[in-house]
C-alpha positions in Angstrom: 10.7 -21.7 -8.0 10.4 -19.7 -4.8 7.7 -17.8 -3.1 8.7 -14.4 -1.7 7.2 -13.0 1.4 6.8 -9.2 1.0 8.5 -6.8 3.4 6.3 -5.3 6.0 4.9 -2.0 4.9 5.6 1.2 6.8 3.2 2.6 9.3 2.2 5.2 6.8 1.4 2.6 4.2 -0.7 0.6 6.6 -2.7 3.7 7.6 -3.3 4.4 3.9 -5.2 1.2 3.5 -6.8 0.7 6.9 -9.8 3.0 6.6 -12.2 0.1 6.6 -10.3 -1.9 9.2 -13.2 -2.0 11.5 -15.4 -3.4 8.8 -13.2 -6.3 7.6 -14.9 -9.2 9.4 -15.8 -11.7 6.7 -19.4 -12.5 6.1 -19.8 -15.4 8.5 -19.4 -18.9 7.2 -22.0 -20.3 9.6 -25.4 -18.7 9.0 -28.9 -19.9 8.9 -30.8 -20.5 5.7 -33.1 -17.7 6.7 -30.2 -15.3 7.0 -28.9 -16.3 3.6 -32.3 -15.9 2.0 -32.7 -12.5 3.6 -29.3 -11.4 2.2 -30.1 -12.7 -1.3 -33.4 -10.9 -1.2 -31.7 -7.6 -0.1 -29.0 -8.0 -2.8 -31.6 -8.6 -5.5 -33.4 -5.4 -4.4 -30.1 -3.6 -4.5 -29.5 -4.8 -8.0 -33.0 -3.6 -9.0 -32.4 -0.2 -7.5 -29.1 0.2 -9.3 -30.6 -0.9 -12.6 -33.5 1.5 -12.4 -31.3 4.5 -11.6 -30.5 6.8 -14.6 -27.5 9.1 -14.9 -28.0 10.4 -18.5 -26.9 14.0 -18.0 -23.2 14.9 -18.7 -22.5 16.2 -15.2 -19.0 16.2 -13.8 -18.0 12.7 -12.8 -21.2 11.2 -14.4 -19.3 9.0 -16.8 -17.3 7.4 -14.0 -20.4 6.8 -12.0 -22.2 5.2 -14.9 -19.3 2.8 -15.3 -19.3 2.1 -11.6 -23.0 1.5 -11.7 -22.7 -1.0 -14.6 -19.8 -2.8 -12.8 -21.8 -3.2 -9.7 -24.9 -4.6 -11.5 -22.6 -7.0 -13.4 -20.9 -8.1 -10.2 -24.2 -8.7 -8.5 -25.5 -10.7 -11.4 -22.3 -12.5 -12.3 -20.9 -13.3 -8.9 -22.3 -12.1 -5.6 -25.9 -13.3 -5.9 -25.1 -16.6 -7.7 -22.2 -17.3 -5.3 -24.3 -16.6 -2.2 -26.9 -19.0 -3.5 -24.3 -21.7 -4.2 -21.7 -21.5 -1.5 -20.8 -25.2 -2.0 -19.7 -24.6 -5.6 -16.0 -25.0 -6.5 -13.6 -22.2 -5.9 -13.2 -20.3 -9.1 -9.7 -19.0 -9.7 -9.6 -16.5 -12.6 -6.2 -16.2 -14.3 -6.0 -12.6 -15.6 -3.3 -10.1 -16.6 -1.6 -8.1 -19.3 -1.1 -9.0 -22.9 1.8 -11.4 -23.4 2.1 -12.2 -19.7 1.8 -15.9 -20.5 -1.6 -16.6 -18.9 -2.6 -19.4 -21.3 0.7 -21.1 -21.1 0.5 -21.0 -17.3 -3.0 -22.5 -17.2 -1.9 -25.3 -19.6 1.1 -26.0 -17.4 -0.9 -26.0 -14.2 -3.4 -28.5 -15.7 -0.6 -30.5 -17.3 -2.1 -30.6 -20.8 -3.1 -28.1 -23.5 -6.6 -26.8 -22.6 -6.4 -23.3 -23.9 -4.5 -22.2 -27.0 -2.0 -19.3 -26.8 -2.2 -17.0 -29.8 0.7 -15.7 -31.9 -1.0 -12.4 -32.7 -2.2 -10.0 -30.1 -4.7 -10.0 -28.5 -4.1 -13.7 -27.8 -7.0 -15.1 -25.7 -10.3 -13.9 -27.2 -12.7 -16.4 -25.6 -12.6 -17.4 -21.9 -11.8 -21.0 -21.1 -12.9 -22.6 -17.9 -11.2 -25.9 -16.8 -12.9 -28.0 -14.1 -13.1 -31.5 -12.8 -15.8 -33.7 -14.4 -17.6 -34.0 -11.1 -18.0 -30.2 -10.9 -19.6 -29.7 -14.3 -23.0 -29.0 -12.8 -21.8 -25.8 -11.2 -21.0 -24.0 -14.4 -24.3 -24.1 -16.3 -26.0 -21.1 -18.0 -27.5 -19.9 -14.7 -24.2 -19.1 -13.1 -21.1 -17.1 -14.0 -21.8 -14.6 -16.8 -25.1 -16.2 -17.9 -25.1 -14.1 -21.1 -22.2 -16.2 -22.4 -23.0 -19.2 -24.5 -21.6 -22.5 -23.0 -19.5 -24.4 -25.6 -17.3 -27.5 -25.4 -15.3 -26.7 -28.6 -12.4 -24.5 -29.1 -13.5 -21.0 -30.2 -12.5 -17.4 -30.4 -16.0 -16.2 -30.0 -16.0 -13.5 -27.2 -19.7 -14.3 -26.6 -18.9 -17.9 -25.6 -17.5 -19.6 -22.5 -15.5 -22.7 -23.4 -15.9 -25.4 -20.8 -13.2 -28.0 -20.5 -13.6 -31.1 -18.3 -10.3 -32.6 -17.1 -9.5 -35.2 -14.5 -6.2 -33.4 -14.0 -8.1 -30.8 -12.0 -8.8 -31.3 -8.3 -12.5 -31.4 -7.4 -13.6 -28.2 -5.7 -11.4 -26.0 -7.9 -11.9 -24.5 -11.3 -9.5 -22.3 -13.3 -10.6 -19.7 -15.9 -8.3 -18.3 -18.5 -9.5 -14.7 -19.1 -8.8 -12.3 -22.0 -6.2 -9.6 -21.6 -7.1 -6.7 -19.3 -5.2 -4.3 -21.6 -6.3 -5.9 -24.9 -6.6 -3.6 -27.9 -10.1 -5.0 -28.3 -12.6 -3.2 -26.0 -14.8 -6.3 -25.8 -11.9 -8.3 -24.5 -11.1 -5.7 -21.8 -14.7 -5.5 -20.7 -15.0 -9.3 -20.5 -11.8 -9.6 -18.6 -13.0 -7.1 -16.0 -16.3 -8.9 -15.7 -14.5 -12.3 -15.2 -12.1 -10.9 -12.6 -15.1 -9.4 -10.7 -16.7 -12.9 -10.8 -13.7 -14.6 -9.3 -13.4 -16.1 -5.8 -9.6 -15.9 -6.3 -7.6 -13.6 -8.6 -4.5 -15.4 -10.0 -3.0 -12.2 -11.4 -0.2 -12.9 -14.0 2.3 -10.2 -14.9 5.8 -10.3 -16.3 9.2 -8.9 -15.5 8.7 -6.4 -18.3 5.2 -5.4 -17.4 4.8 -5.6 -13.7 4.9 -1.9 -13.2 2.3 -1.0 -15.8 -0.6 1.1 -14.7 -3.5 -1.0 -16.0 -2.7 -4.1 -13.8 -2.4 -1.9 -10.8 -5.8 -0.4 -11.4 -7.2 -3.9 -11.2 -5.2 -4.8 -8.1 -6.3 -1.6 -6.4 -9.9 -2.6 -6.9 -9.1 -6.0 -5.4 -7.5 -4.4 -2.4 -10.5 -2.1 -1.9 -12.9 -5.0 -1.6 -10.5 -7.4 0.2 -10.6 -9.9 -2.6 -8.4 -13.0 -2.4 -5.5 -12.4 -4.8 -2.3 -14.3 -5.7 0.3 -12.8 -7.9 2.4 -14.7 -10.5 5.5 -12.9 -11.7 5.9 -14.8 -15.0 8.7 -14.9 -17.6 11.3 -13.7 -15.3 15.1 -14.0 -16.1 16.7 -16.3 -13.5 19.2 -13.7 -12.5 16.5 -11.1 -11.9 14.0 -13.1 -9.9 15.1 -12.0 -6.4 15.4 -8.3 -7.4 12.2 -8.0 -9.3 10.1 -10.1 -6.9 11.3 -8.1 -3.9 10.4 -4.8 -5.6 7.0 -6.2 -6.6 6.4 -7.4 -3.1 7.0 -3.9 -1.8 4.7 -2.5 -4.3 2.0 -5.0 -3.3 2.4 -4.2 0.4 2.2 -0.4 -0.2 -1.1 -0.9 -2.0 -2.8 -3.0 0.6 -1.9 -6.5 -0.7 0.8 -7.5 1.7 -0.9 -10.8 2.5 -1.3 -11.8 -1.2 0.9 -14.8 -2.1 3.6 -14.0 -4.7 5.0 -16.6 -7.0 7.7 -16.3 -9.6 8.1 -18.3 -12.8 11.5 -18.1 -14.4 11.8 -17.6 -18.2 12.4 -21.0 -19.7 11.8 -23.4 -22.5 8.2 -24.4 -23.6 7.5 -27.9 -24.8 5.9 -28.7 -28.1 2.6 -28.9 -26.2 3.0 -25.4 -25.0 3.8 -26.4 -21.4 6.4 -25.1 -19.0 8.5 -27.6 -17.1 6.5 -29.0 -14.2 9.1 -27.7 -11.8 8.4 -24.2 -12.9 4.9 -24.2 -11.7 5.0 -26.8 -8.9 4.6 -24.3 -6.1 1.5 -22.7 -7.7 0.0 -26.1 -8.4 0.6 -27.3 -4.9 -0.9 -24.2 -3.4 -4.0 -24.4 -5.5 -4.3 -28.1 -4.8 -4.1 -27.5 -1.1 -6.9 -25.0 -1.4 -9.0 -27.4 -3.3 -8.5 -30.2 -0.8 -9.0 -28.1 2.3 -12.7 -27.3 2.6 -12.2 -24.8 5.4 -9.4 -22.9 3.6 -11.4 -22.9 0.4 -14.5 -21.6 2.2 -12.4 -18.9 3.8 -11.2 -17.6 0.4 -14.8 -17.6 -0.9 -16.1 -15.8 2.2 -13.3 -13.2 2.1 -13.9 -12.3 -1.5 -17.7 -12.5 -1.2 -17.9 -10.4 1.9 -15.5 -7.9 0.5 -17.6 -7.6 -2.6 -20.8 -7.2 -0.6 -19.3 -4.6 1.7 -17.8 -2.6 -1.2 -21.1 -2.7 -3.1 -22.9 -1.1 -0.2 -20.4 1.7 0.0 -20.2 2.3 -3.7 -24.0 2.4 -3.9 -24.1 5.6 -1.8 -21.7 7.2 -4.2 -23.9 6.3 -7.2 -26.9 7.5 -5.2 -25.2 10.9 -4.7 -24.6 11.1 -8.4 -28.3 10.3 -9.0 -29.2 13.1 -6.6 -27.1 15.5 -8.7 -28.9 14.3 -11.8 -32.3 14.8 -10.2 -31.3 18.3 -9.1 -30.0 19.2 -12.5 -33.2 17.9 -14.2 -35.2 19.9 -11.7 -33.3 23.1 -12.4 -33.6 22.6 -16.2 -37.3 22.0 -15.8 -37.7 25.0 -13.6 -35.9 27.2 -16.2 -38.2 26.0 -19.0 -41.4 26.3 -16.9 -40.4 29.8 -15.7 -39.9 30.9 -19.4 -43.3 29.6 -20.5 -45.1 30.6 -17.3 -43.9 34.2 -17.9 -45.2 33.9 -21.5 -48.6 32.7 -20.4 -48.8 35.6 -17.8 -47.7 38.2 -20.4 -50.2 37.1 -22.9 -52.9 37.1 -20.3 -52.0 40.6 -19.1 -51.7 42.0 -22.7 -55.1 40.5 -23.7 -56.9 41.9 -20.7 -55.4 45.3 -20.1 -56.6 47.0 -23.3 -53.3 46.5 -25.2 -55.1 44.8 -28.0 -57.6 47.7 -28.4 -55.4 49.7 -30.6 -54.2 49.9 -34.1 -56.2 47.7 -36.6 -58.6 46.4 -33.9 -59.5 49.8 -32.7 -60.0 51.2 -36.2 -62.3 48.3 -37.2 -64.2 48.6 -34.0 -64.8 52.3 -34.5 -66.0 51.7 -38.0 -68.5 49.3 -36.5 -69.9 51.4 -33.7 -69.3 54.8 -35.3 -66.8 57.5 -34.3 -69.0 60.6 -34.0 -70.8 62.2 -31.1 -71.3 58.9 -29.2 -67.6 58.1 -28.9 -66.7 61.7 -28.1 -69.2 61.8 -25.3 -67.8 58.5 -23.9 -64.4 60.1 -23.6 -65.7 62.7 -21.2 -68.5 60.9 -19.3 -69.5 57.5 -18.2 -73.3 57.8 -17.9 -75.7 57.7 -20.8 -79.1 56.3 -21.7 -79.0 52.8 -22.9 -81.3 53.3 -25.8 -79.2 56.2 -27.1 -76.2 53.8 -27.3 -78.3 51.3 -29.2 -79.5 53.9 -31.7 -76.0 55.3 -32.3 -74.6 52.0 -33.5 -73.9 52.1 -37.3 -72.5 48.5 -37.6 -73.3 46.2 -40.4 -72.5 42.5 -40.7 -69.4 43.0 -42.9 -68.0 45.6 -40.5 -68.4 43.1 -37.6 -66.4 40.6 -39.7 -63.6 43.1 -40.1 -63.4 43.5 -36.4 -63.2 39.7 -36.0 -60.4 39.5 -38.5 -58.5 42.3 -36.8 -58.9 40.6 -33.4 -57.7 37.3 -34.9 -54.6 38.9 -36.4 -53.8 40.9 -33.2 -54.2 38.0 -30.9 -52.2 35.6 -33.1 -49.3 38.1 -33.3 -49.4 38.6 -29.5 -49.3 34.8 -28.8 -46.5 34.2 -31.4 -44.4 37.0 -30.0 -44.4 35.7 -26.5 -43.9 32.0 -27.7 -40.8 33.1 -29.4 -39.6 35.1 -26.4 -40.2 32.0 -24.1 -38.3 29.7 -26.4 -35.3 32.2 -26.4 -35.4 32.5 -22.6 -35.6 28.7 -22.1 -32.8 28.0 -24.6 -30.5 30.7 -23.0 -31.1 29.2 -19.5 -30.2 25.7 -20.8 -27.2 27.0 -22.7 -25.7 28.2 -19.4 -25.0 24.5 -18.3 -23.1 21.8 -20.0 -25.9 19.3 -19.5 -28.4 21.7 -21.0 -26.2 22.4 -24.0 -26.0 18.6 -24.9 -29.7 18.2 -24.5 -30.3 21.1 -26.9 -27.8 19.7 -29.4 -29.5 16.3 -29.4 -33.0 17.7 -29.5 -33.4 17.3 -33.2 -34.9 20.8 -33.7 -34.1 24.4 -32.9 -35.7 24.9 -29.4 -34.7 28.5 -29.4 -37.5 29.3 -31.8 -41.2 28.5 -31.6 -42.0 25.3 -33.4 -42.5 25.5 -37.2 -46.3 24.8 -37.0 -46.9 27.1 -34.0 -48.3 29.9 -36.1 -50.8 27.5 -37.7 -51.8 26.2 -34.3 -52.2 29.7 -32.9 -54.4 30.7 -35.8 -56.6 27.6 -35.3 -56.8 28.2 -31.5 -57.8 31.9 -31.9 -60.4 31.0 -34.5 -61.7 28.2 -32.2 -62.0 30.7 -29.4 -63.8 33.2 -31.6 -66.2 30.4 -32.6 -66.8 29.6 -28.9 -67.6 33.3 -28.2 -70.0 33.3 -31.2 -71.7 30.2 -29.9 -71.9 31.6 -26.3 -73.7 34.7 -27.7 -75.9 32.7 -29.9 -76.9 30.4 -27.0 -77.4 33.3 -24.6 -79.6 35.1 -27.1 -81.7 32.1 -28.1 -84.8 33.6 -26.7 -84.0 37.2 -27.8 -83.4 36.7 -31.5 -86.7 38.3 -32.5 -86.0 41.5 -30.5 -85.1 44.7 -32.3 -81.9 45.1 -30.4 -80.6 41.6 -31.1 -81.5 42.0 -34.8 -79.8 45.4 -34.9 -76.4 44.0 -33.7 -76.6 40.5 -34.9 -74.7 37.5 -33.5 -71.4 38.7 -35.1 -71.8 42.2 -33.8 -72.5 41.1 -30.2 -69.6 38.6 -30.4 -67.1 41.3 -31.3 -68.5 43.5 -28.6 -67.9 40.7 -26.1 -64.3 40.3 -27.4 -63.7 44.0 -26.9 -65.0 43.7 -23.3 -62.7 40.8 -22.6 -59.7 42.7 -24.0 -60.2 45.6 -21.5 -60.9 43.3 -18.6 -58.4 45.0 -16.3 -58.3 48.4 -17.8 -54.6 48.5 -17.6 -53.8 50.9 -20.5 -52.6 54.3 -19.4 -52.2 57.7 -20.9 -54.0 58.9 -24.0 -55.0 55.3 -24.9 -56.9 54.9 -21.6 -59.9 56.9 -22.8 -60.1 55.2 -26.2 -59.6 51.7 -24.9 -61.8 52.3 -21.9 -64.5 54.0 -23.9 -64.5 51.2 -26.4 -64.9 48.6 -23.7 -67.6 50.5 -22.0 -69.5 50.9 -25.2 -69.1 47.2 -25.9 -70.4 46.4 -22.5 -73.4 48.7 -22.9 -74.2 47.2 -26.2 -74.3 43.7 -24.6 -76.2 44.9 -21.6 -78.9 46.4 -23.9 -79.6 42.9 -25.1 -78.7 40.5 -22.2 -78.7 42.5 -19.1 -75.9 43.2 -16.6 -75.6 39.8 -14.9 -75.6 37.9 -18.2 -72.9 40.2 -19.6 -70.6 39.6 -16.6 -71.1 35.9 -16.9 -70.4 35.9 -20.7 -67.3 38.0 -20.3 -65.9 35.7 -17.5 -66.6 32.6 -19.5 -65.0 34.0 -22.6 -62.0 35.2 -20.6 -61.4 31.8 -19.0 -61.7 30.0 -22.4 -59.1 32.4 -23.9 -56.8 31.8 -21.0 -57.2 28.0 -21.4 -56.6 28.2 -25.1 -53.4 30.3 -24.7 -52.2 28.0 -21.8 -52.7 24.9 -23.9 -50.9 26.5 -26.9 -47.8 27.5 -24.8 -47.9 24.2 -22.9 -47.4 22.4 -26.2 -44.3 24.5 -26.8 -43.2 24.0 -23.2 -43.4 20.2 -23.7 -40.6 20.4 -26.3 -38.4 21.0 -23.3 -40.1 19.0 -20.6 -40.5 16.0 -22.9 -36.8 15.9 -23.4 -36.3 15.8 -19.6 -39.0 13.2 -19.2 -37.3 11.0 -21.8 -34.2 10.9 -19.5 -36.3 8.8 -17.0 -34.5 10.4 -14.0 -36.7 9.3 -11.1 -36.5 11.6 -8.1 -37.0 8.6 -5.7 -34.1 6.6 -7.2 -31.4 7.9 -5.0 -33.2 7.1 -1.8 -34.2 3.7 -3.1 -30.6 2.9 -3.7 -29.6 4.1 -0.3 -32.3 2.2 1.5 -31.3 -1.0 -0.4 -27.6 -0.5 0.6 -28.6 0.2 4.2 -30.5 -3.1 4.3 -27.6 -5.0 3.0 -25.3 -3.4 5.6 -27.8 -4.1 8.4 -27.9 -7.8 7.4 -24.1 -7.9 7.3 -23.8 -6.4 10.7 -26.4 -8.7 12.2 -24.7 -11.8 10.7 -21.3 -10.6 11.9 -22.6 -9.8 15.4 -24.3 -13.2 15.6 -21.1 -15.0 14.7 -19.0 -13.0 17.2 -21.5 -13.8 19.9 -21.4 -17.5 18.9 -17.6 -17.6 18.9 -17.6 -15.9 22.4 -20.0 -18.5 23.7 -18.0 -21.4 22.2 -14.8 -20.2 23.8 -16.2 -19.5 27.3 -15.2 -22.2 29.9 
């Protein structure tokens, strides 16, 4: 068995992986309890900020950032925070690699007895197995290292369990974990393998002569290099005559990918005993290297600190990328919300204008109103002049209760149609805006209803709202005329007649109709106002009209807001918090500040210690 030192990488290769060279100082081994507590607190807050962030919209790159976010939360929970709180815990070496690389056989051979069972069918290892010295059992309880996994002492294939094996063959201070295959056909195995590798102090990465160039292992090794994790490579199942050639090529690949300092071991293809063990000589170098780490407290601490600091440093950097993705989500939600609000704001404005500029005083409404007030000399005179005697107006009214009711029905129908028309238009505009983006298209698809049309019960809601408004107008007139009910004028018009007159006044509030309709609509409104003034007086009429107008606007606004909420509630359900990106950035900055302060303190301490 031989260990091959990799060739030195070229200058170009060194440059490729030296972007963070100025930030490679390990998190200092000597630090005060207060500094440790501060860092743990900062990391807990970082975890909280990451957990609270939502990236629900299918924006470019969102899927990758969601995966990154989940990985970071898992690593904080499974490794970084627990490890920082238990720095004296044994060094955990996770044995991971490709399907069929011989991980379980290697673990058994290193321990010297069968502790994990290789499988005949793929995927082989389905449940992780952790081997430790009996004195170290306390370190691997439910509160540390993937706490969601049940701890068992029996053999199992349950992927939700972590099998703990106590063995005196293990050196105190070192634990070895046999992980599932990183390229397993079972997704749960792949996810668990990635979590376990992220929770390792040391990656003992096993590959084979046939699989060492596969892409999946190198994706994991790239991540290890990015966070300066401690890694050792085992080239397993290698034909004796190919050991030198393959190991040299693998060493060059490692160096070119930022892992030139990672130990590389080779295990030749050979016989396996009935117990499933390789000859002791085949793994002696790996066993001795691991034992030396276990026995050397400073070396063991250095490995832990290298991996721990690399993880913390990388978490801080990656958090900013997730925060950028969260900012994009916030902006996308804001744009979608603005599009929906704009569509319905325009509808509210349009209904308000059409119900105040005389537009409604045409067709059926106008015909029924003319029947009520009469269409003879009075209306003809109103088309040519504005002034008249109040009593003449009063005496000219021919209205009867049933005729007033016809006006009410015509107003109800016209107002309902107007509101429904603009609700449909708003729904179409909002849907068209959302359809212009991929994220909006997915939201519309998952909405559970056709948002491009007004809701199915909107017509019924509009009818009820209009009738409620008409009842309000009726009640206002009744209340205002409480002390005038016995007067001839009040009796001549009745509550219903005065109410429809007030509606007519409201509908010509801005006198916006032009052309031939202007005289008719304007005359109708003026006549209605004079009818009201004959009973209530000028000031009271202005007050009544203003109150009726505001109540109509409120009713229309509430109706269309209920339609608007079909869109905005979808966005609210995404739980995209605008403050989430800055919360993540602030948490990451705090972690970086504590790292810098600790590193600076250690550098000053080292300088002072070396001064004569």
